[in-house]
Structure formats: structure tokens, C-alpha cells
PALUM-790624 format. One record per residue (C-alpha): z, x, y; residue in three letters; residue number from 1. Coordinates in Angstrom, 2 decimals. Example, Ala and Ser with C-alpha at 12.3 -4.5 7.8 and 13.67 -1.06 7.14 Angstrom:
<recs>
+---------+---------+---------+------+------+
:       Z :       X :       Y : resn : resi :
+---------+---------+---------+------+------+
:    7.80 :   12.30 :   -4.50 :  ALA :    1 :
:    7.14 :   13.67 :   -1.06 :  SER :    2 :
+---------+---------+---------+------+------+
</recs>
This chain:
<recs>
+---------+---------+---------+------+------+
:       Z :       X :       Y : resn : resi :
+---------+---------+---------+------+------+
:   -4.86 :    8.24 :    9.05 :  MET :    1 :
:   -5.48 :    4.90 :   10.63 :  ILE :    2 :
:   -7.45 :    4.91 :   13.85 :  TYR :    3 :
:   -6.37 :    3.83 :   16.37 :  PRO :    4 :
:   -2.69 :    4.48 :   15.88 :  SER :    5 :
:   -0.36 :    1.47 :   15.77 :  ILE :    6 :
:    1.90 :    3.20 :   18.30 :  ASP :    7 :
:   -0.92 :    3.43 :   20.82 :  LYS :    8 :
:   -1.84 :   -0.21 :   20.27 :  LEU :    9 :
:    1.74 :   -1.41 :   20.70 :  LEU :   10 :
:    1.83 :    0.25 :   24.12 :  ASN :   11 :
:   -0.98 :   -2.12 :   25.12 :  ILE :   12 :
:    0.10 :   -5.26 :   23.22 :  VAL :   13 :
:    3.72 :   -6.41 :   23.25 :  SER :   14 :
:    4.12 :   -7.23 :   19.53 :  SER :   15 :
:    2.52 :   -6.68 :   16.14 :  LYS :   16 :
:    2.06 :  -10.43 :   15.74 :  TYR :   17 :
:    0.14 :  -10.74 :   19.00 :  GLU :   18 :
:   -2.01 :   -7.77 :   17.96 :  LEU :   19 :
:   -2.84 :   -9.46 :   14.64 :  VAL :   20 :
:   -3.78 :  -12.68 :   16.46 :  HIS :   21 :
:   -6.04 :  -10.83 :   18.93 :  ILE :   22 :
:   -7.67 :   -8.76 :   16.19 :  ALA :   23 :
:   -8.35 :  -11.76 :   13.97 :  ALA :   24 :
:   -9.86 :  -13.80 :   16.80 :  LYS :   25 :
:  -12.08 :  -10.95 :   18.03 :  ARG :   26 :
:  -13.11 :  -10.04 :   14.49 :  SER :   27 :
:  -14.34 :  -13.61 :   13.95 :  ARG :   28 :
:  -16.29 :  -13.41 :   17.22 :  GLN :   29 :
:  -17.98 :  -10.19 :   16.09 :  ILE :   30 :
:  -18.83 :  -11.75 :   12.72 :  THR :   31 :
:  -20.28 :  -14.90 :   14.27 :  GLU :   32 :
:  -22.21 :  -13.36 :   17.18 :  THR :   33 :
:  -22.75 :   -9.73 :   16.22 :  GLY :   34 :
:  -22.03 :   -8.70 :   19.81 :  LEU :   35 :
:  -20.05 :   -5.50 :   20.35 :  LEU :   36 :
:  -18.56 :   -4.15 :   23.57 :  GLN :   37 :
:  -19.47 :   -0.50 :   22.89 :  MET :   38 :
:  -22.57 :    1.11 :   21.40 :  PRO :   39 :
:  -22.46 :    0.81 :   17.60 :  LYS :   40 :
:  -22.49 :    4.58 :   17.02 :  GLN :   41 :
:  -19.34 :    5.02 :   19.15 :  LYS :   42 :
:  -17.16 :    3.06 :   16.68 :  TYR :   43 :
:  -15.34 :    5.04 :   13.99 :  LYS :   44 :
:  -14.65 :    1.99 :   11.84 :  SER :   45 :
:  -17.23 :    0.19 :    9.73 :  GLU :   46 :
:  -15.30 :   -3.08 :    9.47 :  LYS :   47 :
:  -15.07 :   -5.64 :   12.26 :  ASN :   48 :
:  -11.27 :   -5.65 :   12.30 :  ILE :   49 :
:  -11.24 :   -1.89 :   12.90 :  GLY :   50 :
:  -13.86 :   -2.24 :   15.63 :  LYS :   51 :
:  -11.69 :   -4.82 :   17.33 :  CYS :   52 :
:   -8.65 :   -2.53 :   17.25 :  LEU :   53 :
:  -10.76 :    0.25 :   18.75 :  GLU :   54 :
:  -11.78 :   -2.12 :   21.55 :  GLU :   55 :
:   -8.12 :   -2.91 :   22.24 :  VAL :   56 :
:   -7.29 :    0.81 :   22.31 :  ALA :   57 :
:  -10.15 :    1.50 :   24.75 :  GLU :   58 :
:   -8.95 :   -1.26 :   27.07 :  GLY :   59 :
:  -12.03 :   -3.41 :   26.57 :  LEU :   60 :
:   -9.93 :   -6.40 :   25.55 :  ILE :   61 :
:   -7.48 :   -7.51 :   28.21 :  LYS :   62 :
:   -4.18 :   -8.97 :   27.07 :  VAL :   63 :
:   -2.68 :  -11.51 :   29.49 :  HIS :   64 :
:    1.06 :  -12.04 :   29.33 :  LYS :   65 :
+---------+---------+---------+------+------+
</recs>
């Protein structure tokens, strides 16, 4: 199973393409700065892209329309 579910994420973000753009941009930020929005042990994913998707699911990344 993939966590978080794509269905849950698409309720927050309007399209898959926008989700990919947000995830890629945030993943680069995590790689460059090492700064996370939650405590490291709270993430289920080891990879930055998964951590970003978890942040979107938790509402830590705001999507402006």
C-alpha cells in the first residue's frame, strides 16, 4: 500500500499534475535544506518525496488556487 493514499491527496490538490509539481518542489527543498515540518520519527516514509506527500496529507503544505 502506498501511504498516503492518492485519493486522499486528490481531495486536497485539484490534479495529479499539480500534486507532482508540489511534491517535486518540496522534495528538492528537503534535500537542499534538510528541514522537515514534522518530527523525523513521525514520518512513515524514508524518502523525501514520500515525506512531502505526507506533509500534503497532514495539511502542512497549503495549496493556493
